[in-house]
N, C-alpha and C positions, 0 to 999 in steps of 0.2 A: 504493500500500500504506500503510495507516494505522499510526501508531505508538502507538495507544491501543486498549484492549479494554474491553468492558463485562462486569462481573461481577455476577451476580444473587444476592442473599442470599435463600436459600430460606426463611428464618425470617420475614422481614417483606416479601418481594417487592420489596425496594429494589434499585435498580440503581446501581452505583458505577462510575465511569470511572477506570481505572488507566492512568497514563502509563508505558509500557514504558521510556522514556528519561528518567528522572527527573533533575532538576537536582542537582548536587552540593551537599550540605549542609556548609558550612564547619565545620571542627573547630577549636575554640579550646582549645589544649592548655595546661593549667596546669602550671607548673614546680614540682617537689617535690624536697626534699632527702632524702637517705637513702643507705644503703650501696650499693645497686645503681646509683644515679645516680653515685656516686663512681667505681664501676667503669667506667661508660660514659665519664665525663669523663677519667679518667686513661688508660684504654685508647684512647679517641679521640685524646687528645693525643699518645700514642706513635705512633699510625698517621699522624696528620697530620705529625708530625716526620719520620717515615720517608718519607712521600710528598713533602713539600716540601723535605726536606733531602738526600735521597740524591743527587739530580742535581748538587748542588754539591760532591760529593766528587770528588777527583782520584785517579787510579790510573795510575802510570807515565806521567804527563804527559797523560793523556786523562781525559775525564769517566768516572767509575767505572761508571756504567750508561748506555749509549748504544746505541740501536737504529738503526744507520746503514743505512737502507733502500736508498739509491742504491748504496752499496758492497756491499750484501748481507752486512753484518757486524753482529753483535750482541755488544757488549762488556759483560760483566758481571763487575766486580771482577777484571780481569786475564785473564779467560778469554774468548776470542773464538769465537763460534759462527757457523756458516755455514749456508746453506740445506741442505747435506748433513746437518746435525745436526737436521733437522726432527723426526726420530723422538724425539729427546731432549725437544723441546718437547711433543710429544704425550704422552710418558711423564710429564712434569711435570704436565700438565693432568689426567691420569688419577689421579695421586697426590693432587692437590688435590680431585678429585671424591670419592675414597675417604675423604679426611680429613673432608670435609663430611658424607658419609654416616655416618661413625663418630660425629661430634659430634651429628648429628640423632638417631640411634638412642639416644644416651645422654641428651641434654638438649634435644631439640626444636629450636626455631628461635632458639637463642641467637646463632647467626651473624648473623641478621637484626637482632636487637636491639642488638648490641654492635659488630660489625665490618663490617657491610654498608656500602659507600660511600653508598648511597641513604639509609640511616638516619643515618650519621655526618654527612653534609652537611645533612640535614634538621634534625638537632638544632642545628647551627650557625645555620642560617637562622631557626629558631624562637627561638633566643637573641637574635639581632639584632632580630627582630620584637618581642620583649618589651622590649628596651632602648629601642626607638624609639617604640613605640605603647603601652607599659604592660603591666600584668599582664592576666590573662584577662578579668576583668570590665571593665577599662578598654578592652580591645580590642573587646569586644562593644558597649559603649556608643559607642565611636568609630565603628564601622562603621554603627551605627544613626543617627548624626548626619548632617545634611546637610554638604556640602562647605564647609569654612571654611578660612581661612588656616592655622590651627594644624593641622587635619587634613591639609591638602595638604602642609605642611612635614614632618609626621611620616611620611606615606606616601612622600614623595619621598626622605627620608633613608633609610628602610627599603630601598627599591628600589635606591638608589645603592649602599648597603652590600652588598646582595645581588649586584649586578652586579660590584662590586669583588672579592668573594670568588670569584664565578664566573670572572672574568677571570684572577685569580691561579691558579685551578685549571686553566684551559685553557692558560695560558702554561706552567705547570709540566708539564702532560701533553705538549705539543708539544716542550718542552725535553728530553724523553727520546728524541726522534727527531732533533732539531736541537740541536747543542751550545748549551746555554742561555747560556753566556758570549758567544756570537756572536749569539744570537737577540735578547737584550735590547737591545744597541746598535742592531741592525738595526731593531727596532721603534721605538726612540726617534728614529732618523734617517730613518724611513720608507723603509728599504731592504730590508725583509723581503720574501721571495718571496710570490707570490700564493697558493701552496698553504699556506704557514705562516699567512698571514692568514685564509685560508678555514677551516682547522681550528681556529684560535684562536676565530674567531667562532662556529663550529659548537658547540664544546664549552662556550663561554661561555653560549650560549643553552640548550644542553642542561642544564647544571648549574643555571642560573637557573630554567628551567622545571620540572625534576624536583624539585629541593629546595625551590623557592619556591612553586610553584603546584600541581603534581600531588601531591606528598608521598605521602599514604597511598594515592592512586590507583595509583601504581606498585606498591606492595606488594600491593594487593588484586587489581588487574586485569591488570597488565602483567608481573609477575614470575612465571615458570613454577614457581619453587621453592615458592610458596605452594600450588600445585595438586597437586604430587606428593609433598609432604612427608608426607602422611598414610600413605602406603604404607610408610614407614620407622618409624612410631610403633608401639609395642606397649604393653601394660599396665604396663611397668616404665620407660617413657620419662619423664624428668623434664620436667614441663610446669608452667606457671603456672596454678594452679587455686584456685578458691574452695571452702572447706570448707562445703558446704551443711548438713551435719548440725550443725555448730557455729554457723553464722551464722543459720539460719532458726528461727523466723520473724523477719524483719528488722523494725526499727521504731525511731523516734526515742525518745530518753529523756534525762534529765538526767545529768550526770556524777556518778559515785559510786553510781548505782543498779545493783544487781546484776541481770544479765539474768534470772536465775531468779525474782527477786522481781517483775520486770515481765512475766514470762511470754513473754519474747522471747529470740532468739538474740543472739550477739555483734554482728551487723551492725546499725549504727544507721541505715542507709540514707542516708548523707550524699552518696553518689554521687561522692565524691572519686576513687574508682578509675576512674570513667568520664571525669572531667574531665582526668585526667593521661594518658589513653591516647592515643598518637599516631595510632591508627587508629580511635578513636572507638567501641570496642566496650564492652560491659558484661561483664566477666569472670564475673560472677555467673550469667550465662546458660549457662555451661559452656564447654568447649573449642571454639574457633572458628578457622577457617583464617586469619582476619584478624590473629590475635594473633601478634606478632613476637617474643614472649618477652623484651621489654626490662625487665620487672619494675618498671616505673614504678608500677603498681597495688600492688605489694607494698610499696614505700616509702610510698605514700600510706596504705594500710590500716594498716601498722605504726605510723605516726605517730598515727593516730586511736586505735588500740588503746592506745598509750602514754598519750594524754591521758585516755582513759576508765578507765585502770587495769586493762585486760584484758591477757591474754597475747597476744603477737604471733603471727603465722602464720595468721590467718584466711584470708588470701590468701598463698600461698607456692609455692615450687618443690616439687613432690611428684609422685607417680605415681598412676595410677588405682587400682592395687592398694592403695596406702596409704590412699587416700580410702575404699575399700571395706572397710578393716580387714584386708586380706590382706598377707602378707609380700611385700616387693619384693626383686628380685634384680638387683644391679648387673651381675655377670658372667653373661651368657647367651649361647647359641650364636651368635646373629647379631652381637652386639657383639664377641665373641671372634674371629669370622671376619673382620669388617672390620679389627680391630686387627692380626691376624696378616697379612692381605693387605697392609695398609698398611706394616707393618714390613718385610716381604719386599721390597716395591717400593722403599721408601726405601733399604734396604740395597743392592739391586742398582743403583739409580740412582746412589747415591754411589760405588759401586765402578766403574761405567762412567765417571763423571766423573773419578775419581781416576786411572784407567788410560787415559784417552782420549789418543790420539796426535794432537798438533796439526799434522797434515799429511794430505794426501790425494793419491792417485795414481790417475789414470785412463788407460787405454790404448785407443786406437782404431786399428784396422787401416787401413793405407793403402788408398786407393781404387784400383780397377783390378784387375789380375791378382792372384790369390792369391799367386803367387810368380813369380820370374823367374830365369833362369840367367845369371850374370855371364860376361864374356869369360874369366874365370879358371876357369870351370866350376863355380862355387859356387852353391848355392841361396840366394836372397836373399828375405827378407820385409821389408816396410817398415811402420812404425807411427808414430803421432803420440801423444806422451805429454803429459799435462797434470799438472803438479806444483804443488800449492798449499801455501803456507806459512801456517799458522794461528796462528803465534806473534806476539809483539810486537816481534821484532827480525829483522834480515836473517839468512838461513840459507844454507848451502851443503849440497848433497846429492850423494851418489854413487849411481849407478844400476847395478844388476847384474841378470843374468838366469840362471835355472836351469831344468833340465828336460831338456836334451839335452847329451850330451858333445860337446865340440868346438865349441860354439856361440860365435860371435864377435859382440860388441856394438860397433857404431860409434856412439858418443855422446860428449859432452864428459866429461872426467874428473870435473869438479865442476860441478854445475848451481846457479847462484846465483839465489835468489828473495828479493825484498824482503819486509819485514814485512807480513803481511796480503795479500800479492800472490800471483800465480800465473804460471807460465811454461809455454808450449806450444812444443814443438819436435819435429822429425822425428828418428827413429832407425832404424837398419837392423840386421838380424841376418843373419849369413852362416854357412853350414855346408857341409861336404863332403857330396855326395849319398850316399856310402856310409855315412855316420853317421846317416842318417835311418831310424829303425826303421819308421815308418809315414808315409803321406802326410799325416796329420793328427795333430799332436802337441801335447800340453799343456805349456805353459811358464809360468814365474812371474817377473814383474818385481818387484824390490825396490828401494826408495829408502831410504837411511839418512842421517841428519843427520851432517855432518862433526864438529860440535862436541859432539854427544851421540849416540853410536852406539845408545843404548837407544831412541831415537826412530826407528822404522822402520815402513814400511807395505808390504804386498805385495798384488799383484793378479794375476789369472790372465789368460792370453791363449792363442792358438793359433799354431803354426808349421806352414805347409803346404809340401809338397814335391811332386815329380812323382808322378803316379799310376802304380801298378804293375799289370801285366797278367800 
């Protein structure tokens, strides 16, 4: 099967061969200063501080955020989550999804341009590239030159710094699953586990490849968000747009010349907006799915407008309705719906977390006969209970059972469970046959913390007796 097709031009009968798998055209991004760049820099700095700094915080003698997979414990600022809390994780992910939908309906792909990890790390890698290889024109010339000692040194320095950032990123990521204060000495002394080394190597190469080499390819071809974002847009969604009515016809002119006198629009066709775009698009061609909403083109265009003495905003955050001269509406049904749903979910999630009981009780009936008659003539059922302590300190629990009058529980008075541990033990229930109303009866086991009676959990089970004919 060929990867090329022939296209015939009906106007001049010319035949052109088109490669379906075209080579990537490298994008040389030009750095520009401006208001939106400052937002990206300061916002990115806060995100990097959060990512690299959180795992060094201690909470009650333990790493504040630690996902201990072998122990199946997830510690987040003093709260320990267990696999039984998986629904809370699902709930949190749904909240994040709705927050993303809300932001997208209101302001398009600003998540991609300002807070997406792919974009944030790519900006860092491009900064390193500029510091080692020079500004945009210098990088273009450097790549066109044959390999020299200077070129080799610059390229080597760039890739070494890229790998250093990628390695720090990977170690930090693994440090959320292995205590980082143990991980670093193990790496230095070559005592780290094979799995830790594997994942550090994997995420180092992934970060190096995605932020250093693939860059815009991830945003354009690999990220699913770029594909389905359009269904959340409407005529009132804020997007980065070029004001064609004001800018056209575009053309070069000297500074100080009025566009009206030159018979031109405000756009001087400098293509600076294209040079600063991290995905290499021309925003003047209209809204494109490759646009990540970073507003670099806005900073570039505003700087040109300032030098020319024109009003800023030729390229700006605006809506399609505004561009067409129609009124825009910030509050609209879809946006209000997402906001209300998000507020309700956050409120309920917060309430569940605040009222969450840090213990779990599960009951399993004993294997074998449903019941037996003791030598004393009592009906006996056996059970196996599993009591889990989800707190950060040792706890004692009292077990009780309700549902039948005269039911006797044979179990320890106090069940001691270590912090973050669980205890499994057998218990028995006894009752006089005459006090059994039915052969199959509903009962409820309750476990209460000795030190904090408000911490209690209840679970249902069944008590069986002899059949009646």
